[in-house]
C-alpha positions in Angstrom: -30.0 8.6 -72.5 -32.7 6.4 -71.1 -32.3 4.1 -68.1 -33.7 0.6 -68.7 -34.7 -1.1 -65.4 -37.1 -3.9 -65.9 -39.5 -5.1 -63.2 -38.9 -8.6 -62.0 -35.1 -8.4 -61.5 -33.2 -7.2 -58.5 -32.3 -3.6 -58.4 -28.7 -2.5 -58.8 -26.7 -3.0 -55.6 -24.5 0.0 -56.2 -24.5 3.3 -58.3 -25.2 1.9 -61.7 -28.1 1.2 -64.1 -29.0 -2.3 -65.5 -29.3 -0.9 -69.0 -29.0 2.4 -70.9 -30.6 3.2 -74.2 -28.7 5.5 -76.5 -30.8 7.8 -78.8 -30.3 7.4 -82.6 -27.7 9.7 -84.1 -25.6 10.1 -80.9 -21.9 10.6 -81.2 -20.1 7.8 -79.4 -16.7 8.1 -77.6 -14.8 5.2 -76.1 -11.7 5.6 -74.1 -8.8 3.3 -73.8 -8.3 1.7 -70.4 -6.7 4.3 -68.1 -4.2 3.3 -65.4 -3.2 5.2 -62.3 -0.2 6.7 -64.0 0.3 10.4 -63.0 1.5 12.9 -65.6 4.9 12.9 -64.0 5.2 9.2 -64.5 4.6 8.2 -60.8 2.2 5.6 -59.7 0.6 6.2 -56.3 -0.1 3.4 -53.8 -3.6 2.2 -53.4 -6.7 1.8 -55.5 -8.4 5.0 -54.5 -5.4 7.2 -55.5 -5.0 5.3 -58.8 -8.7 5.3 -59.6 -8.7 9.1 -59.0 -6.0 9.4 -61.7 -7.9 7.1 -64.0 -11.1 9.2 -63.7 -9.1 12.4 -64.0 -7.7 11.2 -67.3 -11.2 10.1 -68.4 -12.6 13.5 -67.5 -9.9 15.2 -69.6 -10.6 12.9 -72.6 -14.3 13.5 -72.3 -13.7 17.3 -72.0 -11.6 17.2 -75.1 -14.6 15.7 -77.0 -17.0 18.3 -75.5 -18.5 15.7 -73.1 -18.6 15.1 -69.4 -19.5 12.5 -66.8 -23.2 12.9 -67.7 -22.6 11.5 -71.2 -21.0 8.3 -69.9 -23.2 5.3 -70.5 -20.9 2.5 -69.5 -17.9 2.0 -67.2 -15.7 -1.0 -67.3 -13.2 -1.4 -64.4 -10.6 -3.9 -63.5 -8.9 -4.4 -60.2 -6.3 -6.9 -59.1 -7.9 -7.9 -55.8 -11.3 -7.6 -54.0 -9.6 -5.3 -51.5 -9.2 -2.7 -54.2 -13.0 -2.5 -54.9 -13.8 0.0 -52.2 -11.1 2.5 -53.3 -12.2 2.2 -56.9 -15.9 2.5 -56.1 -15.3 5.6 -54.0 -13.5 7.4 -56.9 -16.2 6.2 -59.3 -19.0 7.5 -57.1 -17.2 10.9 -56.8 -16.9 11.0 -60.6 -20.6 10.3 -61.0 -21.6 12.6 -58.1 -23.7 15.0 -60.2 -25.0 12.5 -62.8 -28.7 12.0 -63.1 -28.8 8.8 -65.2 -26.2 6.4 -63.9 -24.3 4.4 -66.5 -24.1 0.6 -66.7 -21.1 -0.8 -65.0 -18.8 -3.9 -65.1 -16.2 -4.6 -62.5 -13.8 -7.5 -63.0 -11.0 -8.9 -60.8 -7.9 -9.6 -62.9 -4.6 -11.2 -62.2 -2.6 -8.1 -63.1 -1.6 -5.3 -65.5 1.5 -4.4 -67.6 3.3 -3.3 -64.5 2.9 -4.8 -61.0 2.3 -1.5 -59.2 -1.0 -0.9 -61.1 -4.0 -2.2 -59.2 -6.9 -0.6 -61.1 -7.8 0.2 -64.8 -10.9 2.0 -66.0 -12.4 2.6 -69.5 -15.7 4.3 -70.4 -18.2 4.6 -73.3 -19.9 8.0 -73.7 -22.6 9.3 -76.1 -23.9 12.7 -77.0 -26.4 14.0 -79.5 -24.7 16.4 -82.0 
């Protein structure tokens, strides 16, 4: 993957890239939105704990496809309040800790999810050459 960061625009203000170019012939994986639902059906309080579950699920999905965080080229995240941004971003930064080329990123504040206890949802796009 190649980072695209044109001169003449402000640099990213967090850990993401403005653009990513995917090489021809790459396998593409897209996850569904992952919520902070633990395997036992519980939902922890707080965006950090929920986001950790989201990224844990995403890691498992990526691993199943033979990929890892380094193959992620886009992250879309949704939180129910600005106060949840820091917890989400902390979990995201941990997930991306060893990644050299940071993915593009979108973060949107939404009014809610399917159940009121959910405060964060995350989905990713990943690509890998066969």
